[in-house]
Wavefront OBJ file of the C-alpha trace (Angstrom):
o trace
v -12.931 5.806 -15.183
v -9.632 6.760 -16.827
v -9.455 9.906 -14.715
v -9.924 7.907 -11.522
v -7.242 5.436 -12.616
v -4.768 8.258 -13.255
v -5.603 9.834 -9.896
v -5.037 6.500 -8.143
v -1.743 5.991 -9.985
v -0.564 9.383 -8.746
v -1.893 8.746 -5.236
v -0.162 5.373 -4.944
v 3.076 6.886 -6.251
v 2.910 9.603 -3.572
v 2.189 6.866 -1.031
v 5.279 4.947 -2.166
v 7.419 8.082 -1.819
v 6.142 8.549 1.735
v 6.966 4.909 2.519
v 10.530 5.375 1.218
v 10.922 8.500 3.362
v 9.613 6.595 6.387
v 12.132 3.819 5.760
v 14.995 6.323 5.566
v 13.919 7.916 8.867
v 13.645 4.685 10.858
v 16.091 4.073 13.719
v 19.181 2.071 12.764
v 18.289 -0.892 14.974
v 17.999 -4.493 13.814
v 14.260 -4.730 14.411
v 13.557 -1.387 12.743
v 15.575 -2.509 9.705
v 13.695 -5.810 9.440
v 10.247 -4.231 9.769
v 11.339 -1.293 7.630
v 12.354 -3.537 4.741
v 8.984 -5.278 4.918
v 6.989 -2.039 4.829
v 9.280 -0.679 2.108
v 8.646 -3.724 -0.086
v 4.893 -3.922 0.424
v 4.242 -0.177 0.455
v 6.032 0.450 -2.819
v 4.414 -2.629 -4.390
v 0.926 -1.155 -4.022
v 1.443 1.388 -6.797
v 3.461 -0.933 -9.012
v 0.802 -3.643 -8.845
v -2.001 -1.122 -9.393
v -0.291 0.103 -12.562
v -0.045 -3.518 -13.710
v -3.759 -4.011 -12.999
v -4.551 -0.976 -15.139
v -2.801 -2.723 -18.050
v -4.743 -5.964 -17.610
v -5.917 -7.565 -20.854
v -9.071 -9.102 -19.423
v -11.482 -8.793 -16.526
v -10.059 -11.990 -15.024
v -6.515 -10.644 -15.219
v -7.627 -7.308 -13.736
v -9.367 -9.097 -10.863
v -6.299 -11.232 -10.156
v -3.944 -8.247 -10.239
v -6.264 -6.236 -7.990
v -6.024 -9.132 -5.560
v -2.277 -8.513 -5.390
v -2.850 -4.794 -4.827
v -5.225 -5.545 -1.952
v -2.776 -8.048 -0.409
v 0.161 -5.627 -0.571
v -1.899 -2.768 0.810
v -3.214 -4.899 3.677
v 0.311 -6.085 4.419
v 1.507 -2.477 4.487
v -1.181 -1.624 7.048
v 0.055 -4.557 9.145
v 3.702 -3.426 9.086
v 2.770 0.186 9.868
v 0.674 -0.974 12.826
v 3.544 -3.167 14.001
v 5.981 -0.239 13.830
v 3.620 1.670 16.113
v 2.745 -1.167 18.478
v 6.395 -2.109 19.035
v 7.255 1.485 19.840
v 9.723 1.806 16.978
v 7.781 4.811 15.674
v 5.387 7.004 17.668
v 1.768 6.728 16.547
v 1.560 10.470 15.933
v 4.250 10.210 13.272
v 2.456 7.440 11.374
v -1.237 8.234 11.862
v -1.598 10.082 8.553
v 0.323 7.436 6.582
v -1.679 4.653 8.244
v -4.923 6.493 7.438
v -3.890 6.741 3.783
v -2.959 3.039 3.699
v -6.371 2.111 5.101
v -8.159 4.391 2.613
v -6.268 2.871 -0.296
v -7.050 -0.608 1.043
v -10.774 0.218 1.178
v -10.729 1.634 -2.356
v -8.887 -1.319 -3.852
v -10.892 -3.943 -1.935
v -14.133 -2.357 -3.191
v -12.750 -2.292 -6.731
v -11.794 -5.953 -6.474
v -15.278 -6.886 -5.181
v -16.892 -4.950 -8.041
v -14.644 -6.627 -10.617
v -15.491 -10.051 -9.188
v -19.155 -9.175 -9.327
v -19.717 -9.852 -5.655
l 1 2 3 4 5 6 7 8 9 10 11 12 13 14 15 16 17 18 19 20 21 22 23 24 25 26 27 28 29 30 31 32 33 34 35 36 37 38 39 40 41 42 43 44 45 46 47 48 49 50 51 52 53 54 55 56 57 58 59 60 61 62 63 64 65 66 67 68 69 70 71 72 73 74 75 76 77 78 79 80 81 82 83 84 85 86 87 88 89 90 91 92 93 94 95 96 97 98 99 100 101 102 103 104 105 106 107 108 109 110 111 112 113 114 115 116 117 118
């Protein structure tokens, strides 16, 4: 379990770095800045909240913190999709990042369900 946690910490950190690089590469338009700030906030929060969940002092605290991870990851997927659907960024440029966001979302949602016992 500890190995998986360390792997996910590293994976979410790499994801956050990719989100920051995406933000830097966005066009300098008003709408790109607004959406970019949203994806920057949520995308970098995934790893930070996961690290906090790993330090949880109880199962209840872990479950609650994993809920935040799932919310931030889902929100990141939304903003990435919106960047594509509005034509701000071509789908081909974001497909890999969107795939990773969806994979992380699936992993964390499954972890949250397991922790809740459902």
